[in-house]
C-alpha positions in Angstrom: 70.2 91.3 27.1 70.1 87.5 26.6 67.6 87.6 23.8 69.9 89.9 21.8 72.6 87.2 21.8 70.1 84.5 20.6 68.8 86.9 17.9 72.3 86.7 16.3 72.0 82.9 16.1 70.0 81.8 13.1 69.1 78.6 15.0 67.1 80.5 17.7 66.2 83.7 15.9 62.6 82.9 14.9 61.8 81.3 18.3 63.1 84.4 20.1 61.1 86.7 17.9 57.9 84.7 18.5 58.5 84.7 22.2 59.1 88.4 22.3 55.9 88.9 20.2 53.9 86.9 22.7 55.3 88.8 25.6 54.3 92.2 24.0 51.0 90.7 23.1 50.2 89.9 26.7 51.3 93.3 27.9 48.8 94.9 25.5 45.9 92.5 26.1 45.9 92.1 29.9 45.1 95.7 30.9 42.4 95.9 28.2 40.8 92.6 29.4 41.0 93.7 33.0 39.4 97.1 32.3 36.5 95.8 30.1 35.9 92.9 32.5 35.4 95.3 35.3 33.0 97.4 33.2 31.0 94.3 32.4 30.9 93.2 36.0 29.6 96.6 37.1 27.0 96.6 34.3 25.7 93.1 35.3 25.5 93.9 39.0 23.8 97.3 38.3 21.3 95.6 36.0 20.5 93.0 38.7 20.1 95.6 41.4 17.7 97.7 39.2 15.5 94.8 37.9 15.4 92.1 40.6 12.6 91.8 43.1 13.2 91.4 46.0 16.3 93.6 46.0 19.4 91.3 45.8 22.0 91.2 48.5 25.6 91.7 47.2 27.9 90.0 47.8 26.9 86.4 47.9 29.5 83.7 48.8 27.4 80.6 49.3 26.3 79.2 45.9 27.8 76.3 44.0 27.7 75.8 40.2 26.4 72.2 40.6 23.4 73.1 42.7 22.6 76.7 41.5 19.2 77.2 40.0 19.3 79.8 37.2 16.8 82.6 36.9 15.4 81.2 33.6 13.4 78.0 33.5 13.4 75.3 30.8 10.8 75.5 28.2 10.3 71.7 28.2 12.2 68.7 29.4 15.8 69.0 28.5 15.4 72.2 26.4 17.0 75.4 27.7 15.5 78.7 26.4 19.0 80.1 26.2 20.1 77.1 24.1 22.8 76.0 26.4 23.6 72.3 26.4 23.3 70.6 29.8 22.1 73.8 31.4 21.2 73.7 35.1 17.7 74.6 34.2 17.3 71.3 32.4 18.0 69.4 35.6 16.0 71.2 38.3 16.2 68.4 40.8 18.5 69.3 43.8 18.9 72.9 42.4 18.3 75.8 44.7 17.9 79.5 44.0 20.6 81.9 45.2 19.6 82.9 48.8 20.8 86.5 48.0 18.9 86.7 44.7 22.0 87.4 42.6 24.0 84.4 41.4 21.1 83.0 39.2 21.0 86.2 37.3 24.7 86.3 36.8 24.5 82.7 35.5 22.0 83.9 32.9 24.0 86.9 31.9 27.1 84.8 31.3 25.2 82.5 29.0 23.6 85.4 27.2 27.0 87.0 26.6 28.7 83.9 25.3 29.4 84.2 21.6 29.4 80.6 20.6 26.4 78.7 19.3 25.2 77.0 21.4 26.6 79.1 24.3 29.2 77.0 26.2 30.6 78.8 29.3 33.4 76.8 30.9 32.1 76.8 34.4 35.0 74.8 35.8 37.4 77.8 35.4 35.4 79.9 37.8 34.2 80.0 41.4 30.5 81.0 41.7 31.1 82.3 45.2 33.3 85.1 43.8 31.0 86.2 41.0 29.3 89.0 42.8 32.6 90.6 43.9 35.4 89.5 41.5 35.1 90.6 37.8 37.7 88.2 36.6 35.8 85.2 38.0 33.1 86.0 35.5 35.5 86.7 32.7 37.1 83.2 33.2 33.9 81.5 32.2 34.6 82.6 28.6 37.9 80.7 28.5 37.0 77.5 26.8 39.9 75.5 28.0 40.8 74.0 31.4 43.6 75.2 33.7 42.5 78.8 34.5 40.6 78.4 37.8 43.6 79.4 39.8 44.4 82.5 37.7 43.2 85.4 39.8 43.5 88.2 37.3 44.1 89.1 33.6 47.8 89.7 34.3 48.2 86.1 35.6 46.4 84.7 32.4 48.3 83.7 29.3 47.7 85.0 25.8 45.5 82.1 24.8 43.2 82.7 27.8 43.0 86.4 27.2 42.1 86.0 23.5 39.4 83.4 24.5 37.8 86.1 26.8 37.8 88.6 23.9 36.5 86.2 21.3 33.9 84.4 23.3 32.4 87.4 25.2 30.1 89.5 23.2 30.4 92.4 25.7 34.0 92.8 24.6 33.0 92.9 20.9 31.4 96.3 21.3 34.8 97.7 22.5 36.7 96.4 19.4 36.4 98.4 16.2 36.7 95.5 13.8 34.9 92.3 12.9 36.0 89.2 14.8 32.9 87.1 14.1 30.9 86.1 11.1 32.0 86.0 7.4 35.3 87.6 6.4 36.3 88.1 10.1 39.9 88.7 11.1 40.5 85.0 11.9 39.6 84.0 8.4 42.1 86.6 7.1 44.8 85.4 9.4 44.2 81.8 8.5 45.1 82.6 4.9 48.6 83.3 6.1 49.0 81.3 9.3 47.4 77.9 9.6 48.9 77.2 13.0 46.9 78.2 16.1 49.7 79.5 18.3 51.2 81.8 15.6 47.6 82.7 14.5 47.1 84.3 17.9 50.1 86.6 17.3 48.8 87.6 13.8 45.3 88.1 15.1 46.6 90.7 17.5 48.5 92.4 14.7 45.4 92.6 12.5 43.4 93.8 15.5 45.8 96.6 16.3 46.1 97.6 12.7 42.3 97.6 12.2 41.5 99.5 15.4 44.4 101.9 15.6 42.1 104.9 15.0 39.3 103.4 17.0 38.8 102.4 20.6 42.4 101.6 21.3 43.6 105.0 20.2 41.0 106.8 22.4 41.9 104.4 25.2 45.6 105.4 24.9 44.7 109.0 25.3 42.9 108.2 28.5 45.4 105.7 29.9 48.9 107.1 30.3 50.4 103.7 30.8 49.2 102.7 27.3 51.3 105.3 25.7 54.4 103.4 26.9 53.0 100.2 25.2 52.7 101.7 21.7 56.4 101.1 20.9 56.4 97.4 22.0 53.1 96.9 20.1 54.6 98.3 16.9 57.6 96.0 17.6 55.3 93.0 17.5 54.4 94.0 13.9 58.0 94.4 12.8 59.1 91.2 14.5 56.5 89.0 13.0 56.7 90.4 9.5 59.8 88.3 9.0 58.5 85.1 10.5 
């Protein structure tokens, strides 16, 4: 294989190792993000159908983010009760409710699940018209960087985007058996060793896998036969990056 030739050359060895690590990282993260994203989408739609009156019509494919009226209303001029800056609720002029009684509730749910303070969904990465039918369209709102609107799935999204989804979406946090927010979180531990952001992402995954090996991921492997095939590459990420 070509990478084996480059691994013998000291000039390229560390770059090849890092590239291989990122490749294995994405192979592990993409199915996880896809699975949990679908679970979250089902949960949101089920909650809307159980609580909304009148009964919402799913799917909806007519709303636009610039004109969508959220379900929540501002508490006073310019103040959003969900603490989002420049929320649609703060500018009610020319805003219209979802005709199918669903998109406004999804808008609220995305804000409520955003982990940052204040919550800051990146609406430009997503298409509101697909929210009610496409789970990844909701997940992309948690990627706080441009350039992901045309990425139709987790498999088509790079490592940075996948990690944004995990870090910025509190729904994902309940499926990870370690602390990724607050004091003494994994990122603060990683930053002790790796100050650079791109390499930090590799080490974050190493710490994540090590901390959760007996937790959710292990149980997930038992239920997902394809994940058993990923265990060897994931261990390889650890052995590769130990020497970086």
